[in-house]
LUMKOL-112706 format. One record per residue (C-alpha): x, y, z; residue in one letter; residue number from 1. Coordinates in steps of 0.05 Angstrom, whole numbers, plus 5000, padded with zeros to 4 digits. Example, Ala and Ser with C-alpha at 12.3 -4.5 7.8 and 13.67 -1.06 7.14 Angstrom:
BEGIN
PT east north   up type seq
PT 5246  4910 5156    A   1
PT 5273  4979 5143    S   2
***
This chain:
BEGIN
PT east north   up type seq
PT 5000  5000 5000    M   1
PT 5024  5071 4985    R   2
PT 5022  5128 5035    G   3
PT 4978  5188 5029    M   4
PT 5041  5232 5020    Y   5
PT 5089  5184 4987    E   6
PT 5160  5209 4973    G   7
PT 5216  5186 4929    T   8
PT 5224  5119 4964    G   9
PT 5150  5102 4970    R  10
PT 5153  5106 5046    V  11
PT 5096  5147 5076    G  12
PT 5086  5172 5147    M  13
PT 5056  5122 5196    A  14
PT 4997  5166 5210    T  15
PT 4981  5174 5137    A  16
PT 4983  5099 5128    L  17
PT 4936  5090 5188    T  18
PT 4886  5140 5159    V  19
PT 4889  5106 5091    A  20
PT 4876  5037 5120    L  21
PT 4818  5064 5159    A  22
PT 4789  5095 5097    G  23
PT 4794  5031 5059    L  24
PT 4761  4991 5113    A  25
PT 4703  5040 5117    A  26
PT 4690  5043 5041    C  27
PT 4708  4972 5022    G  28
PT 4749  5001 4963    D  29
PT 4808  4959 4936    S  30
PT 4844  5017 4902    T  31
PT 4912  5042 4926    S  32
PT 4895  5117 4925    G  33
PT 4854  5157 4975    P  34
PT 4779  5154 4971    A  35
PT 4741  5205 4931    D  36
PT 4729  5266 4973    P  37
PT 4661  5288 4994    P  38
PT 4661  5345 4943    G  39
PT 4641  5299 4886    G  40
PT 4660  5238 4845    Q  41
PT 4729  5246 4811    I  42
PT 4726  5232 4736    A  43
PT 4798  5254 4717    A  44
PT 4864  5277 4746    V  45
PT 4903  5329 4706    V  46
PT 4977  5340 4719    V  47
PT 5012  5404 4699    S  48
PT 5057  5414 4663    P  49
PT 5041  5351 4622    A  50
PT 5111  5350 4592    T  51
PT 5176  5382 4614    H  52
PT 5250  5380 4595    T  53
PT 5305  5394 4645    M  54
PT 5376  5377 4660    N  55
PT 5405  5329 4710    V  56
PT 5400  5360 4780    G  57
PT 5346  5409 4762    E  58
PT 5275  5407 4792    G  59
PT 5204  5423 4771    V  60
PT 5141  5430 4813    Q  61
PT 5082  5391 4785    L  62
PT 5011  5405 4805    T  63
PT 4951  5360 4802    A  64
PT 4877  5378 4796    V  65
PT 4819  5329 4804    A  66
PT 4757  5343 4762    R  67
PT 4686  5316 4758    T  68
PT 4656  5290 4694    A  69
PT 4630  5360 4682    A  70
PT 4699  5388 4688    G  71
PT 4691  5422 4755    A  72
PT 4749  5419 4804    P  73
PT 4740  5374 4863    V  74
PT 4760  5409 4927    D  75
PT 4797  5376 4984    G  76
PT 4829  5323 4940    T  77
PT 4890  5288 4967    V  78
PT 4941  5260 4916    F  79
PT 4993  5205 4920    V  80
PT 5054  5222 4877    W  81
PT 5096  5167 4844    E  82
PT 5154  5164 4795    S  83
PT 5148  5105 4749    L  84
PT 5222  5114 4729    D  85
PT 5258  5134 4793    P  86
PT 5326  5120 4762    A  87
PT 5313  5179 4716    V  88
PT 5272  5226 4760    A  89
PT 5245  5224 4831    T  90
PT 5183  5259 4859    V  91
PT 5168  5284 4929    S  92
PT 5103  5277 4967    A  93
PT 5082  5346 4943    V  94
PT 5099  5335 4869    G  95
PT 5169  5365 4865    L  96
PT 5207  5326 4810    V  97
PT 5283  5323 4810    T  98
PT 5326  5299 4750    G  99
PT 5372  5241 4767    V 100
PT 5399  5215 4701    A 101
PT 5389  5224 4625    E 102
PT 5325  5194 4599    G 103
PT 5249  5198 4601    N 104
PT 5207  5189 4664    A 105
PT 5132  5184 4677    R 106
PT 5107  5217 4741    V 107
PT 5037  5199 4765    R 108
PT 4989  5233 4813    A 109
PT 4932  5188 4840    T 110
PT 4869  5202 4879    S 111
PT 4819  5147 4891    G 112
PT 4810  5107 4827    S 113
PT 4835  5162 4782    R 114
PT 4905  5184 4763    S 115
PT 4941  5231 4715    G 116
PT 5013  5232 4688    E 117
PT 5067  5279 4665    A 118
PT 5125  5261 4620    T 119
PT 5193  5288 4642    I 120
PT 5253  5290 4595    R 121
PT 5320  5294 4632    V 122
PT 5380  5316 4593    D 123
PT 5452  5309 4618    P 124
PT 5492  5369 4637    I 125
PT 5521  5397 4572    N 126
PT 5593  5381 4558    P 127
PT 5642  5434 4535    T 128
PT 5644  5427 4459    P 129
PT 5708  5430 4417    T 130
PT 5722  5450 4345    I 131
PT 5768  5403 4307    V 132
PT 5762  5433 4237    R 133
PT 5714  5469 4192    F 134
PT 5699  5473 4118    S 135
PT 5714  5515 4080    P 136
PT 5778  5532 4116    A 137
PT 5773  5605 4093    S 138
PT 5730  5647 4048    V 139
PT 5741  5708 4003    A 140
PT 5713  5774 4028    A 141
PT 5651  5802 3995    G 142
PT 5618  5735 3981    G 143
PT 5546  5713 3993    P 144
PT 5519  5677 4054    D 145
PT 5564  5618 4073    L 146
PT 5544  5550 4100    T 147
PT 5601  5531 4147    L 148
PT 5608  5458 4166    T 149
PT 5640  5448 4235    I 150
PT 5670  5382 4258    V 151
PT 5685  5373 4332    G 152
PT 5662  5338 4395    T 153
PT 5608  5347 4448    G 154
PT 5554  5378 4404    F 155
PT 5482  5375 4430    R 156
PT 5417  5384 4391    P 157
PT 5412  5457 4413    N 158
PT 5485  5472 4397    V 159
PT 5499  5542 4369    R 160
PT 5557  5575 4334    L 161
PT 5580  5643 4357    R 162
PT 5613  5688 4305    W 163
PT 5652  5743 4340    N 164
PT 5609  5730 4401    G 165
PT 5542  5733 4365    V 166
PT 5501  5670 4354    T 167
PT 5487  5649 4282    R 168
PT 5433  5600 4256    P 169
PT 5460  5531 4270    T 170
PT 5436  5461 4249    T 171
PT 5455  5401 4292    Y 172
PT 5476  5341 4250    L 173
PT 5508  5296 4301    S 174
PT 5548  5298 4365    D 175
PT 5609  5312 4321    T 176
PT 5582  5355 4264    E 177
PT 5540  5417 4255    A 178
PT 5527  5470 4202    Q 179
PT 5519  5544 4212    A 180
PT 5498  5601 4166    T 181
PT 5547  5658 4163    I 182
PT 5514  5719 4134    W 183
PT 5543  5759 4077    A 184
PT 5551  5819 4123    G 185
PT 5598  5778 4167    D 186
PT 5643  5767 4106    L 187
PT 5646  5838 4080    A 188
PT 5714  5854 4109    Q 189
PT 5782  5820 4105    V 190
PT 5807  5794 4171    G 191
PT 5801  5738 4223    D 192
PT 5735  5722 4257    A 193
PT 5731  5687 4324    E 194
PT 5685  5627 4324    I 195
PT 5663  5582 4381    E 196
PT 5610  5529 4393    M 197
PT 5565  5529 4455    I 198
PT 5510  5483 4481    N 199
PT 5458  5529 4515    P 200
PT 5440  5507 4584    G 201
PT 5479  5479 4643    P 202
PT 5548  5456 4623    G 203
PT 5620  5470 4615    G 204
PT 5613  5533 4573    G 205
PT 5633  5550 4502    P 206
PT 5689  5516 4463    S 207
PT 5758  5546 4458    P 208
PT 5758  5602 4406    V 209
PT 5787  5587 4338    V 210
PT 5800  5637 4282    R 211
PT 5768  5636 4213    F 212
PT 5803  5675 4158    A 213
PT 5765  5721 4111    V 214
PT 5816  5732 4056    V 215
PT 5819  5782 3998    P 216
PT 5783  5764 3934    Q 217
PT 5831  5725 3889    P 218
PT 5856  5754 3824    V 219
PT 5815  5722 3768    P 220
PT 5846  5668 3724    V 221
PT 5858  5698 3655    A 222
PT 5890  5638 3621    S 223
PT 5907  5565 3630    I 224
PT 5965  5533 3594    E 225
PT 5976  5459 3583    L 226
PT 6050  5444 3579    H 227
PT 6040  5373 3555    Q 228
PT 6060  5365 3482    E 229
PT 6035  5294 3481    V 230
PT 5991  5277 3422    A 231
PT 5995  5201 3426    F 232
PT 5987  5149 3480    S 233
PT 5970  5076 3489    T 234
PT 5918  5036 3526    V 235
PT 5935  5030 3600    G 236
PT 5992  5082 3599    A 237
PT 5974  5139 3646    A 238
PT 5992  5209 3623    V 239
PT 5999  5262 3678    P 240
PT 5981  5331 3654    M 241
PT 6022  5393 3671    R 242
PT 5991  5463 3671    W 243
PT 6000  5535 3691    T 244
PT 5946  5586 3710    L 245
PT 5960  5660 3699    R 246
PT 5925  5726 3714    D 247
PT 5915  5782 3664    A 248
PT 5985  5808 3679    G 249
PT 6017  5741 3666    G 250
PT 6032  5725 3739    A 251
PT 6027  5652 3758    V 252
PT 5967  5634 3801    L 253
PT 5968  5575 3850    T 254
PT 5918  5540 3895    D 255
PT 5861  5547 3844    R 256
PT 5812  5493 3826    L 257
PT 5822  5461 3758    V 258
PT 5768  5414 3732    T 259
PT 5782  5362 3680    W 260
PT 5738  5326 3629    S 261
PT 5744  5276 3573    S 262
PT 5704  5280 3508    S 263
PT 5702  5205 3503    N 264
PT 5703  5163 3567    Q 265
PT 5709  5099 3524    L 266
PT 5777  5123 3499    V 267
PT 5806  5158 3560    A 268
PT 5785  5181 3629    T 269
PT 5817  5237 3669    V 270
PT 5823  5243 3744    T 271
PT 5810  5305 3786    G 272
PT 5884  5320 3789    N 273
PT 5895  5315 3714    G 274
PT 5920  5244 3703    V 275
PT 5894  5217 3637    V 276
PT 5883  5142 3634    R 277
PT 5873  5114 3563    P 278
PT 5824  5056 3563    V 279
PT 5808  5045 3489    G 280
PT 5836  5058 3420    V 281
PT 5812  5122 3387    G 282
PT 5812  5198 3390    E 283
PT 5795  5240 3452    V 284
PT 5799  5312 3474    T 285
PT 5820  5327 3546    I 286
PT 5795  5394 3573    T 287
PT 5821  5433 3633    A 288
PT 5778  5490 3661    E 289
PT 5788  5542 3715    S 290
PT 5744  5602 3730    E 291
PT 5715  5603 3660    G 292
PT 5782  5593 3624    Q 293
PT 5798  5529 3587    R 294
PT 5852  5493 3549    A 295
PT 5847  5428 3509    T 296
PT 5893  5371 3489    L 297
PT 5875  5326 3430    A 298
PT 5899  5256 3444    L 299
PT 5905  5195 3399    S 300
PT 5905  5128 3435    V 301
PT 5934  5066 3402    G 302
PT 5944  4994 3424    A 303
PT 6021  4992 3424    A 304
PT 6071  5032 3464    I 305
PT 6104  5078 3413    S 306
PT 6164  5124 3415    H 307
PT 6199  5164 3362    L 308
PT 6272  5150 3350    V 309
PT 6309  5210 3320    L 310
PT 6375  5244 3315    D 311
PT 6381  5304 3362    D 312
PT 6438  5339 3326    G 313
PT 6492  5296 3357    V 314
PT 6468  5226 3373    G 315
PT 6405  5184 3377    L 316
PT 6346  5201 3423    A 317
PT 6276  5176 3437    T 318
PT 6213  5216 3446    L 319
PT 6161  5185 3492    D 320
PT 6096  5196 3455    M 321
PT 6057  5189 3521    R 322
PT 6091  5250 3550    L 323
PT 6119  5293 3494    G 324
PT 6170  5346 3512    G 325
PT 6244  5340 3501    A 326
PT 6273  5275 3472    P 327
PT 6320  5235 3515    A 328
PT 6388  5218 3484    Q 329
PT 6406  5144 3490    F 330
PT 6465  5136 3443    W 331
PT 6522  5188 3437    A 332
PT 6577  5181 3385    P 333
PT 6652  5188 3397    A 334
PT 6681  5257 3397    A 335
PT 6685  5286 3327    G 336
PT 6629  5243 3299    T 337
PT 6555  5252 3289    R 338
PT 6497  5203 3283    I 339
PT 6438  5216 3236    V 340
PT 6382  5181 3197    E 341
PT 6362  5125 3244    P 342
PT 6319  5066 3220    T 343
PT 6289  5013 3266    V 344
PT 6284  4939 3249    A 345
PT 6220  4899 3258    S 346
PT 6256  4873 3321    D 347
PT 6266  4940 3357    P 348
PT 6329  4914 3388    R 349
PT 6366  4935 3325    W 350
PT 6374  5006 3298    I 351
PT 6414  5023 3236    A 352
PT 6439  5094 3225    Y 353
PT 6488  5138 3188    T 354
PT 6552  5158 3224    I 355
PT 6591  5218 3200    E 356
PT 6666  5221 3217    A 357
PT 6722  5259 3184    G 358
PT 6681  5276 3122    G 359
PT 6659  5203 3110    T 360
PT 6590  5173 3118    R 361
PT 6579  5100 3137    S 362
PT 6521  5055 3155    V 363
PT 6526  5024 3224    A 364
PT 6479  4981 3266    V 365
PT 6467  4986 3341    L 366
PT 6447  4928 3386    D 367
PT 6404  4960 3440    L 368
PT 6407  4897 3483    A 369
PT 6483  4896 3489    S 370
PT 6495  4970 3474    R 371
PT 6546  4951 3421    T 372
PT 6551  4972 3348    Y 373
PT 6588  4953 3285    R 374
PT 6600  4985 3217    Y 375
PT 6563  4952 3159    L 376
PT 6597  4992 3103    T 377
PT 6670  5010 3093    S 378
PT 6666  5056 3032    D 379
PT 6672  5131 3040    A 380
PT 6599  5149 3025    A 381
PT 6542  5103 3047    S 382
PT 6480  5130 3083    D 383
PT 6403  5134 3081    Q 384
PT 6393  5063 3108    A 385
PT 6323  5031 3108    A 386
PT 6309  4965 3143    W 387
PT 6265  4914 3107    S 388
PT 6199  4893 3139    P 389
PT 6227  4824 3153    T 390
PT 6289  4852 3186    G 391
PT 6339  4811 3146    D 392
PT 6361  4863 3095    R 393
PT 6379  4936 3093    I 394
PT 6372  4983 3033    A 395
PT 6419  5043 3030    F 396
PT 6450  5094 2985    R 397
PT 6523  5087 2966    S 398
PT 6573  5120 2919    R 399
PT 6618  5058 2916    R 400
PT 6602  5050 2841    A 401
PT 6620  5122 2825    G 402
PT 6552  5154 2832    R 403
PT 6495  5152 2884    P 404
PT 6457  5086 2874    D 405
PT 6409  5044 2915    I 406
PT 6441  4982 2944    W 407
PT 6413  4925 2986    V 408
PT 6454  4883 3035    M 409
PT 6442  4830 3088    N 410
PT 6431  4855 3159    A 411
PT 6503  4837 3176    D 412
PT 6531  4878 3118    G 413
PT 6545  4820 3071    T 414
PT 6518  4805 3001    G 415
PT 6510  4877 2978    A 416
PT 6481  4887 2908    I 417
PT 6469  4950 2867    N 418
PT 6395  4955 2847    L 419
PT 6400  5018 2804    T 420
PT 6463  5005 2764    A 421
PT 6423  5004 2699    T 422
PT 6390  5071 2707    M 423
PT 6408  5125 2655    P 424
PT 6475  5159 2657    A 425
PT 6476  5222 2700    G 426
PT 6419  5197 2745    F 427
PT 6429  5199 2820    E 428
PT 6387  5155 2866    A 429
PT 6373  5159 2940    G 430
PT 6324  5152 2999    W 431
PT 6302  5080 2991    P 432
PT 6239  5056 3027    A 433
PT 6209  4986 3028    W 434
PT 6139  4965 3008    S 435
PT 6099  4936 3066    P 436
PT 6110  4865 3041    D 437
PT 6185  4875 3027    G 438
PT 6179  4856 2954    S 439
PT 6193  4925 2925    R 440
PT 6225  4991 2942    L 441
PT 6208  5063 2926    V 442
PT 6266  5112 2917    F 443
PT 6285  5179 2888    S 444
PT 6323  5185 2823    A 445
PT 6337  5235 2768    G 446
PT 6382  5290 2744    L 447
PT 6401  5343 2794    P 448
PT 6350  5392 2765    A 449
PT 6290  5346 2776    S 450
PT 6283  5283 2818    V 451
PT 6223  5236 2814    S 452
PT 6198  5175 2851    L 453
PT 6210  5105 2823    Y 454
PT 6196  5034 2845    T 455
PT 6239  4972 2836    I 456
PT 6235  4899 2856    R 457
PT 6279  4878 2914    A 458
PT 6322  4837 2865    D 459
PT 6336  4898 2821    G 460
PT 6287  4883 2765    A 461
PT 6224  4918 2743    G 462
PT 6245  4990 2754    V 463
PT 6189  5039 2735    Q 464
PT 6169  5111 2751    P 465
PT 6118  5121 2805    L 466
PT 6108  5196 2800    L 467
PT 6147  5237 2750    L 468
PT 6161  5308 2773    S 469
PT 6193  5372 2749    I 470
PT 6211  5388 2821    E 471
PT 6251  5348 2873    H 472
PT 6214  5290 2905    D 473
PT 6249  5248 2958    S 474
PT 6245  5217 3028    E 475
PT 6187  5172 3010    A 476
PT 6153  5129 3064    A 477
PT 6108  5071 3040    W 478
PT 6048  5043 3078    R 479
PT 5990  5004 3049    G 480
PT 5974  5030 2981    D 481
PT 6003  5099 2989    A 482
PT 6070  5134 2996    V 483
PT 6083  5200 3031    V 484
PT 6143  5240 3008    F 485
PT 6178  5307 3013    T 486
PT 6173  5354 2953    R 487
PT 6223  5411 2948    R 488
PT 6196  5468 2904    A 489
PT 6237  5514 2861    A 490
PT 6238  5567 2915    D 491
PT 6269  5518 2964    G 492
PT 6208  5506 3008    T 493
PT 6190  5435 3026    T 494
PT 6123  5402 3042    D 495
PT 6093  5333 3048    L 496
PT 6050  5299 2995    Y 497
PT 6012  5233 2991    R 498
PT 6005  5192 2927    Y 499
PT 5971  5125 2915    P 500
PT 6019  5071 2891    V 501
PT 5968  5046 2840    G 502
PT 5958  5117 2813    G 503
PT 5907  5170 2831    G 504
PT 5902  5240 2860    A 505
PT 5963  5273 2891    L 506
PT 5945  5303 2959    I 507
PT 5984  5358 2992    R 508
PT 5988  5345 3067    L 509
PT 6025  5407 3094    T 510
PT 6034  5480 3075    R 511
PT 6087  5499 3126    T 512
PT 6144  5508 3075    G 513
PT 6192  5468 3119    G 514
PT 6161  5398 3126    A 515
PT 6206  5339 3110    R 516
PT 6227  5268 3131    S 517
PT 6158  5235 3138    P 518
PT 6149  5171 3178    A 519
PT 6084  5131 3184    W 520
PT 6060  5113 3254    S 521
PT 6053  5037 3266    P 522
PT 5977  5042 3264    D 523
PT 5977  5085 3201    G 524
PT 5936  5141 3233    R 525
PT 5992  5193 3235    W 526
PT 6055  5214 3198    I 527
PT 6111  5243 3239    A 528
PT 6157  5294 3206    F 529
PT 6209  5348 3219    A 530
PT 6188  5419 3205    D 531
PT 6218  5489 3203    G 532
PT 6288  5516 3208    P 533
PT 6345  5475 3238    I 534
PT 6370  5503 3304    V 535
PT 6429  5467 3335    G 536
PT 6417  5406 3291    G 537
PT 6344  5402 3311    R 538
PT 6276  5423 3283    S 539
PT 6206  5420 3309    D 540
PT 6175  5351 3307    L 541
PT 6102  5346 3286    K 542
PT 6050  5296 3263    A 543
PT 5999  5302 3207    V 544
PT 5938  5260 3190    R 545
PT 5945  5216 3127    P 546
PT 5899  5263 3089    F 547
PT 5927  5328 3118    G 548
PT 5865  5347 3158    D 549
PT 5902  5357 3224    E 550
PT 5973  5374 3247    I 551
PT 5997  5367 3319    R 552
PT 6061  5390 3352    M 553
PT 6101  5333 3382    L 554
PT 6165  5367 3407    S 555
PT 6185  5439 3397    A 556
PT 6256  5466 3391    V 557
PT 6235  5527 3431    G 558
PT 6216  5483 3490    A 559
PT 6283  5446 3490    G 560
PT 6258  5390 3444    G 561
PT 6258  5375 3371    G 562
PT 6303  5333 3326    G 563
PT 6313  5306 3256    Q 564
PT 6294  5244 3215    H 565
PT 6240  5214 3261    P 566
PT 6224  5141 3257    T 567
PT 6177  5098 3299    W 568
PT 6199  5049 3352    L 569
PT 6143  5002 3373    T 570
PT 6142  4952 3430    H 571
PT 6086  4901 3422    Q 572
***
């Protein structure tokens, strides 16, 4: 049985218990509350306030009113108070509730057969919050309203951010994260603002103050430059982009956002930090953008890893087509000599070239595996070597018979034969190139005033003109059913042309006035060539489409690159 004035431990006064027992005996009622008073039959008990939130250690006074069915108060009512969750909150005999621990508690007031309840929410004492970091870390002055994300510890649902001591609208996300709105007026001036987090109510006070920087408006980006000269890559070979941002005065800008995009995700993707990853064969444009400015890079993706081998004015060098830039020298001649006109065998271990020493020109071959070389010719004027598709023979130009002729020898220098010995007197021949199947060669021949293209069988028979010219045609490169060659006009300018081996329309590929030394790419989609004036033994290296509809820079002399006589090195 409960006492008439029950406290927190449900122990009433002895006299109250005696009165209650006497009342029960007189009325024969089995309920635990006091009997209805003489003022009328109780229909309901109303407890006020019905809900309340407080912190641990705080108290609230509840009141109870008994009412009849008509809603009239019943005077003289005695109530028994009880906490149904005493571990969360206790209640005294007169309805004073005290918070004990975090949680929800139901407190009941009973009179006779009727009772009413109040719900009490007890919150813990607020901890002192901390700020670990915020995003963004700073903001430019003069901007719009800012949503500031704060990460820290000890946040409560009513947490608030103070900006220079003044509360700003704050949204609680979790005990470790909140967002606050910083008004545009707060961001009008450059300087540091003091920010702190606070949980209103009892607790340890605001967080330690941290500073938030309002920085000057950045100078706008006026241009973006891509330093990558790469125009070719291969599936699976990542290409890191390099770039520079500048303002209108040309000053370099740093710490600016650059976004990247690919025109064809099936050919190449690009990461947020500008690393291009080719995933399929084809053409793709990579775009870099910053503050409304953009730059693009057109990229061709092939299936094999390709480099250009070239002479760099002194020795042999390679140009990584995935990166562009300056070629890397890998073979330097002895002092007083110079290496030019490289040609790569079908097995890229072997490279033949012309070596100039003391006024003589000879054909030599380099073994890349052992880094050794040997001379293949011993006469005073042999050069312009061209390796056969099968890799077992080398065509070259030689004066060993008294005039420039086209010769063919075995890859070890033995078995040399003169293919053009029967050409007319006064003719000079040079620049041999093999047909794709190795059965024929195309070469230049004629009188000094005009040189045309001819073809001949690899055994020296069946010589016939391919394209007769009144100008000077040379340096032919044969792929499929077409040759590309250099034509030197009467004014000394040179450009590239394409001509079908079976006859047809002559197509001009370049109009630069300095294009020369064409070399087909392994996949036939591009033709590399040297272009422009020779500076220090090097010229710009470029590539043109087989029908001349696009030209790309591969390596520029002005950027420390360039070279002469490009040829393709392919690793399958």
